[in-house]
C-alpha positions as CSV (number, residue, x, y, z in Angstrom):
1,X,0.0,0.1,-0.3
2,X,2.8,2.6,0.8
3,X,5.0,1.6,-2.1
4,X,1.7,2.2,-4.3
5,X,1.2,5.1,-2.3
6,X,4.9,6.3,-3.3
7,X,4.2,5.2,-6.6
8,X,1.2,7.8,-7.1
9,X,2.9,10.8,-5.5
10,X,5.1,10.6,-8.9
11,X,1.9,11.5,-10.7
12,X,0.5,14.9,-12.3
13,X,-3.1,15.6,-10.6
14,X,-4.5,15.2,-14.2
15,X,-2.9,11.5,-14.4
16,X,-4.6,10.6,-10.9
17,X,-7.9,11.8,-12.1
18,X,-7.5,9.6,-14.8
19,X,-6.6,6.4,-13.0
20,X,-9.8,7.1,-10.6
21,X,-12.1,8.2,-13.3
22,X,-11.1,5.4,-16.1
23,X,-9.0,2.4,-14.1
24,X,-10.9,1.7,-11.2
25,X,-7.8,3.0,-8.9
26,X,-7.7,4.5,-6.2
27,X,-5.3,7.6,-5.4
28,X,-7.8,9.8,-4.6
29,X,-6.6,10.1,-1.1
30,X,-2.8,10.9,-2.0
31,X,-4.6,13.5,-4.5
32,X,-6.9,15.1,-1.9
33,X,-3.8,15.2,0.3
34,X,-2.5,17.7,-1.9
35,X,-5.3,20.0,-1.9
36,X,-5.4,19.9,1.8
37,X,-4.0,23.1,2.3
38,X,-6.6,24.7,-0.1
39,X,-9.2,22.9,1.8
40,X,-7.8,24.2,5.4
41,X,-7.7,27.8,4.6
42,X,-11.2,27.7,2.9
43,X,-12.7,26.4,6.7
44,X,-10.6,28.8,8.3
45,X,-12.2,31.7,5.9
46,X,-16.0,30.0,6.1
47,X,-18.0,30.0,9.4
48,X,-21.7,27.9,9.2
49,X,-23.1,27.8,12.2
50,X,-24.2,24.2,13.4
51,X,-20.9,23.1,11.1
52,X,-17.9,22.8,12.9
53,X,-14.1,22.3,11.1
54,X,-14.7,18.8,10.9
55,X,-17.8,18.9,9.3
56,X,-16.7,21.8,6.9
57,X,-13.6,19.4,6.0
58,X,-16.3,16.1,5.3
59,X,-18.0,19.0,3.3
60,X,-15.2,20.0,1.2
61,X,-14.0,15.9,0.7
62,X,-17.6,15.3,-0.7
63,X,-17.1,18.2,-2.8
64,X,-13.5,17.2,-4.2
65,X,-14.9,13.6,-5.0
66,X,-17.6,14.9,-7.2
67,X,-15.5,17.4,-9.0
68,X,-12.5,14.5,-9.5
69,X,-15.2,12.2,-11.0
70,X,-16.8,15.1,-12.8
71,X,-13.6,16.9,-14.1
72,X,-12.6,17.2,-17.7
73,X,-9.1,18.2,-18.7
74,X,-10.4,19.6,-22.2
75,X,-12.1,22.2,-20.4
76,X,-9.2,24.3,-20.1
77,X,-9.6,24.6,-16.4
78,X,-7.1,23.2,-14.0
79,X,-8.2,20.7,-11.5
80,X,-7.5,23.3,-8.6
81,X,-9.0,26.2,-10.2
82,X,-12.0,23.8,-10.9
83,X,-11.6,22.6,-7.1
84,X,-11.3,26.2,-5.6
85,X,-14.6,27.7,-7.4
86,X,-16.7,24.6,-6.7
87,X,-15.8,24.7,-3.1
88,X,-15.9,28.0,-2.4
89,X,-19.3,28.0,-4.3
90,X,-20.7,25.0,-1.9
91,X,-19.5,26.8,1.0
92,X,-21.6,29.8,0.1
93,X,-24.5,28.1,-0.1
94,X,-23.9,26.7,3.0
95,X,-23.8,30.3,4.7
96,X,-26.8,31.6,2.7
97,X,-29.0,28.4,3.2
98,X,-27.9,29.0,6.9
99,X,-29.0,32.9,6.9
100,X,-32.2,32.0,5.4
101,X,-32.9,29.7,8.2
102,X,-31.8,32.0,10.6
103,X,-34.3,34.4,8.8
104,X,-37.3,32.2,8.7
105,X,-36.4,31.8,12.4
106,X,-36.6,35.7,13.1
107,X,-39.7,35.9,11.0
108,X,-41.7,32.9,12.8
109,X,-40.7,34.6,16.3
110,X,-42.2,38.2,15.0
111,X,-45.5,35.9,14.0
112,X,-45.8,34.3,17.3
113,X,-45.4,37.5,19.0
114,X,-47.8,38.9,17.0
115,X,-50.3,36.1,17.5
116,X,-49.8,35.9,21.1
117,X,-50.3,39.8,21.1
118,X,-54.0,39.4,19.6
119,X,-54.8,35.8,21.5
120,X,-54.5,34.3,18.1
121,X,-52.6,31.2,19.2
122,X,-53.7,27.9,20.9
123,X,-50.9,25.9,21.2
124,X,-52.8,23.3,23.5
125,X,-55.3,22.8,20.8
126,X,-53.8,19.8,18.7
127,X,-55.7,21.0,15.4
128,X,-55.1,21.0,12.2
129,X,-54.2,24.2,10.3
130,X,-56.8,25.2,7.6
131,X,-54.9,24.7,4.4
132,X,-55.6,28.0,3.1
133,X,-54.1,29.8,6.4
134,X,-50.5,31.8,6.0
135,X,-47.2,29.4,6.0
136,X,-45.8,30.5,8.9
137,X,-49.0,30.0,11.2
138,X,-49.3,26.3,9.6
139,X,-45.7,25.7,10.4
140,X,-46.1,27.3,14.1
141,X,-49.0,25.2,14.4
142,X,-46.5,22.1,14.2
143,X,-44.3,23.1,16.2
144,X,-45.9,24.0,19.2
145,X,-47.6,20.9,19.9
146,X,-45.0,20.1,22.0
147,X,-44.7,23.4,23.6
148,X,-46.8,22.4,27.0
149,X,-44.1,20.5,28.6
150,X,-42.0,23.0,28.1
151,X,-44.1,25.1,31.1
152,X,-44.1,24.7,34.8
153,X,-48.0,23.7,36.0
154,X,-48.4,27.6,37.2
155,X,-47.2,28.9,33.5
156,X,-49.3,26.5,31.6
157,X,-52.2,28.3,33.5
158,X,-51.1,31.4,33.1
159,X,-51.0,31.1,29.5
160,X,-54.0,29.4,28.6
161,X,-56.1,31.9,31.0
162,X,-54.4,34.7,28.9
163,X,-54.8,33.4,25.3
164,X,-58.5,32.8,26.5
165,X,-58.2,36.5,27.0
166,X,-58.3,36.9,30.3
167,X,-56.6,39.8,32.1
168,X,-53.7,39.2,33.9
169,X,-55.8,40.9,36.9
170,X,-58.3,38.1,36.1
171,X,-56.0,35.5,36.0
172,X,-54.5,36.2,39.4
173,X,-58.0,36.9,41.1
174,X,-58.5,33.4,39.9
175,X,-55.6,32.1,40.9
176,X,-54.7,33.7,44.3
177,X,-51.4,35.0,42.8
178,X,-50.2,38.5,43.1
179,X,-50.5,40.6,39.5
180,X,-46.7,40.8,39.1
181,X,-46.1,37.3,39.7
182,X,-48.6,36.4,36.9
183,X,-46.7,38.7,34.5
184,X,-43.4,37.4,35.1
185,X,-45.1,34.1,34.5
186,X,-46.4,35.4,31.1
187,X,-43.0,36.9,30.3
188,X,-41.3,33.6,31.2
189,X,-43.9,32.0,29.0
190,X,-42.8,34.3,26.3
191,X,-39.4,33.6,25.9
192,X,-39.6,29.7,26.1
193,X,-42.1,29.8,23.0
194,X,-39.0,31.8,21.1
195,X,-36.4,29.9,22.3
196,X,-38.8,26.4,21.6
197,X,-39.5,27.1,18.3
198,X,-35.6,28.2,17.4
């Protein structure tokens, strides 16, 4: 194995690609090793939420494997340039996807705040949202099904009562609590719900 590896080291990038594509030989690791400094540089430059450096190395390996098998020397672009552009595009698309998910989460949080203020969110009623309901409403409706378990018994009572349009004063009187404690429980519910849908 080491002897074969030494043999492969003598080959050019194009020769190694040819072996991989046409002769079922496997100098892939030798070829990948040549591009590890480029991968290391790109991994340092890109930050993707939810991906650590090992994840980004795996993504880079996947891209390299794909481009090695699709590379055509006749196109007038070197393997190095082709890989660099492909990897850059792939990592940028991961960043864009990540940012889109973040914006979606922020929109849902804003939508949730609005729904809660208007008393339109009923997370304890496991209903099917109407098919013509806004998309954010349908997504939230589905996400909130497990939310009650995140609340204490007191928070659950306050939340449900306030969503049923009872004032903080009415809830406090009914539960024999201070209005301040009820308001604090409501704020905890709001914070927990935002965190829950994130």
